[in-house]
N, C-alpha and C positions, 0 to 999 in steps of 0.2 A: 419336521424336528424346528424345533425354535434357534432364532440365537441367540448369543450374549446379550443384547440390548433388551431384548422381550422376555427376559425367563427372571429379570432382578426389579421385577412391575412393583411388588409391595403390595399389593390391593387393586395400584391404577391399573387405570385402561393401558394395555401393550404400548399405544398409539402416545399415551399421556410419557410415559417412560423412553419411547424411541425419540420426543421431540426435547425431553430433557439431555440424553444422550449426545442426539447433533446436535443441541446448543454448546454444549458443555467441550466439544471434541473440536468444533469452530471457535472457542473462548481459546484455548490451547494453543490450535494453528495460528490465530491471533498473536497469542503473547507470544509463541515463539517467532513470527513474523515481526511484532516491534523490537525484541532483541535482536535480530538481525541487523535492524535498519540503525537500529542507535548504535551496534559496532560495525555499518557501514558493510556486512555481508551479502551484498548484492547475489552471488550464487544463491543463499538459503530463503530469501525473499523472491526468485525466481523456481524454485523447486517447491516452494508452499503455495505458490499460485493454483498447481493443476488442485492438489489437498482444498484448498478455499474453493474453487469451481465445485467440486465433487461434494463438498458438504452443503453448499449452496442449492447445489439442486435435489439431495437428497432432505434439507429443509421444507423444501416448495412441493417435496410429496407426501408429506406428514399431513393427516388430516389435522382439523382444529381440538385444541386439549381439549378436556373436559373440566370443568369449574375448579375442580378439587384441586389442580397441578396449576391451577392459571400464576399465580403469586410466584412461584418458585420458575417460574416459565420465564414471566413477565420479566424476572430480577436477572436471570439469564440473559434475555435477550437485549435488557436494557446493558450488560456487560458487554457482549456482543459489539451492540451499537458502540459504542464509548470505546472499545480497543478497536475497532474499523476507523473511525473517524481519526483515532490519535495516530496511527496506523496513517491515511490519508496524509494526514498534515505534516508529519514526517516525511514521505516521500516527496510532496511539493517541495518540503524546505531544502531536503537533499539538491531535487532537479535545481532549485534557484542557486544551490552553494556552488555547484558542479557547475552550473552555467557558468558563472561569477568565475570559478574557478578558471576555465574555459576563455573564457572573453581575456582578461588578465595574462594567460600566459602567450595567448594571440599578439596581443598589444607588444605586449615585451620581447616578443620575438619579431614587431614591426609590423605585423598585417594590422590592416584596415578593419573596419565593419562590412560584415558581410552584405546585410541588409542597409539600406537607406531609410530616412527618417516615412518616405511615403509606404514603405514596405515592400519597394522594387528590389530583386537582388543586384547590386552591383558586384563589378568584378573584382575578384580577391586581387589586392595590388599589398606591394612593401612601402613601409614608410619610405621616405628620400631623407635622407639628412640636412638641413641646411649647407647651403652655401655660405662662404664667408662672409659675401656680399648681405648677402638677407640678414644675417647676424647683425652688420654694422648699422645697414639700414633701420 
């Protein structure tokens, strides 16, 4: 019994159609991840991680495509690559943003930096308000 991906081959080898279907699925998942990243929906991003891993493993198992499908597969491959790179950049920017927010909140609550300039861990302390004498001097 053939699966849905191999029955729609339009005269092409089943592996060609499977490659296209898998790339289209990966593109769809990456588009969903992109939307979730833009919305700040970390739960959806986490849920999509397993699907991305499953599709990546599937793509690695598919044999090389025939020449007749190469152009469409290259185009889909570029779309998948571009979406993956875009999502990677969004994740890095979100990480920097949240790290900055955390640092600002710690400073607002009187906490000093956890790591010193040489990378060694400092003991977390709270800032002390200057005494009247220090303010005058």
